[in-house]
Steps between C-alpha positions, in 0.01 A plus 500: 500500500849484634556869421173591665587331823854632504362858447254456780758358747734790414234760578304344791684440827232295662466262213879467472536412863227241484641341186848498644355331811380207292860388485491446881154329503502162673322199337448145589297226329260232585311238300123469507409208273595613148537869585838631611428791732767767576449695810650851455577739794425842350451770764404766239203312410331564817352799329270263306481209745366721769293723293162583629244452226169586679267762345572755769875495455473502118273802517731700738823448323613642157520225243879437446448372147335806370740723307432804707612320815801311383864597585629753243776250419264230400462516113227322314531347151195407290486125446146472378215738444399625828781333695831637624813286596664600820803378697374341825700665791460205721613212292499133554726424191767701330252578225156608642254714331153635593266575215234736592180622334518870416141530628438452882257218496448193729704185478227296345441253214768323299704740286539349156751775428741275683540314175619817325729566795649146485564552131690820573707323784646185360649296768273638765187387658235770555275432808186635658401474868121520553381756750459221764796288386806702594448841352639768738343781294159362405363834415716554191512256216844355453709201398874418567778319293801316589733255311322163430806287611477646856157328558506136585143438407538646154811273444305201634200564263719537191678175587175298558226663304552423131240543227440126473346519852248740363467879487353518845639303796500490872741408765296176542477411126876546474558261792659746723532506877429860590409691816249703306306455179538682162400499141749527210393616164697494168379745230634397157540755220202386293118507499478238761722703730314811442164324580673378826602863591159633429352278763781531756284643773271203484800261498665670797171530707290810485412472867867539601549794264189680628592444858861617454614157623756428223860514420563493126820477292566546132825430308631384180725195516810420303292330229305825453180349652286740717444348845251601765498356842208564751531439881163531652500619863275440804634800682770779507677405831555189702359456852852531643543858344632762745808625664430399861650205687403174332389671180657526160527810294433312175263642248508298177456673160579385162871442549458318814250266330757419233735363772693795619370577852581844633591538869564854597576397871819315577328286759249372240775426251708307755221293654225435239463123467393293191175421678428861570569605136287223364210615736540866385476395130208262583298771678560770236465276194233265401 
């Protein structure tokens, strides 16, 4: 993958500039119970944070994930049948992929192919924004992937959720103080694990999947166990969302819900308080 990234950065000026800019990204931390939250000032991410996702806008603009509309420099590599791995040109971390369906279809369901992707990307977490839970392109089915060690929630789950606590656990059953709820599932490489995977939608919550109110994460930990985390959502954006005076241009997607909150505007980065961040998570989560 390093060769793929280096090749893309060599050929694609926009992506190269945005990845270089990550080195100048400001970040500060705050503690919300057991979750360490990093607020990242990342101006390039305003493309996603401020994206209009209403039906009229989607119908009028070309889909930027379809092959025919992508920049000529953006090369796709097949990672699973029907899926292409792309370099994300607006990164949050030094390694940031978008994984798109070759077919233009809505951002719906829970793509079980994420398991195959996670197997192909050791050390990475593959994640899925539901159409009403942070997806900036809800008309084209896609996932993303970043390094697992970059995500505070994944690190916390690996530390706290062990098999002896059961294959399925929640933030409450694990005794965690969290600003939002989640489910953590461990899939073991045996018949019991396969049975758990077969009923994963029921475990996660079919209503959240069908409504597109879900952030889902799939990765393989250092012990070779397949892990799935589901963060159910109540809505896409908090009540404070906006760029006007007194508002915050904060639009939580998967990465934000792991404890890396993206603030494209400097004023938000500088002035967001612990209380405001907790409220944003409480409003968007369950």
